[in-house]
Structures are given as structure tokens and as C-alpha cells.
N, C-alpha and C positions, 0 to 999 in steps of 0.2 A: 504494500500500500504506500509506503514511504517513497519507493522508487516511482510508482505510478503518479503520485502527486508531483514529484520532481519533473517527470516527463511532461505532465500537463502544463507545468509552469515553464517549460522550455529549458530546464536546468540539465537534463540528461536526454539522450536520444530515445525516442519511442521505438521499441522493437516489436516484433510480432507477438511475443508473449504478453507484453503490456497492452498491446492493442486488443487482443482477445479478452483480457481481463477487463479492460474498460468497456468493451462492447457488451460483455455479459452483465456488467453493472448497470449500464444504460437500459438494458432489456429487463432489469429487475429480477435476474435469475442468479442463483448461486454460481459464482465463477467456476469454470471447469477445473481450474488449477487447485481449487479448494476441495473438490468432491472426493479426491483420492485420500485426503488426510482428515476428513471430517465425517460426521455422522450423516446418514442418509436423511434427506428431507425434501418434501415436495413444496415447501413453503416458498413464497417469493422472498427476495433478498432481505427486505426490511424486516419481515416477520422472523426470518431465519436468524438475523443478527440479534433481535430482541430475545429469542429463544436461547441463543448461544450465551448471551449475557446472564440469563437466568440460570443456565446450567453451570456456568463458571462461579456464580455467587453460591449456588447450592454446594458445589464441591469445596469452595473456599471455607464456607461455614463449617462444613464437615471436618475439614483439616484443622480449623482453629478450635472448634468446640467439641470434638469427638463425634462419633457416629450418631445420627438422629434416631429417635424411637420409631419413626416411620420413614419410608423411602419414596421419593418421587421416581417411580419406575421409568417413565419416559425420559427422565433426565439422564438415565444411563444409555438408553437406546430406544428409538422410536421406530417401530416396524412399519 
């Protein structure tokens, strides 16, 4: 993302990988570069990001405060 922002500002050259990343974001879909390293989701990009932030907060709280008495199962994996 940092490199994409720099490319959009003209600070670095836009390559094909950054171009595909930007095109996916404009289409409001999860960038193809992220799909191999993230959980599966059919949500549009904005909803995916909100869900990702919730998941990260869930795991951070778990790390800080010990395991919770109940678990948000789809936070682990949404089929």
C-alpha cells in the first residue's frame, strides 16, 4: 500500500503489479495479491477491511487478556 501511494503520487514508477492492485481497489474487490495470504471472503473491499479490523482486534484482545469464554467462530475462518 505504501508503494502504491508513492506510485500514485509520482514518487516511484507504477509497475504492472501496482496497476493491478489499484484496478482491483477501484473495482471495490479484494486485490488478487491479497487473496493468497488472507482468508476467503466474498465481501466487497470496504466490508472486507472492516471485517479484517474486527478480526485483528479480536485476536489482539485474546493475546492481551487471555482466551475469551466464548469464541467468534467466523473470526477464525468464514466458509
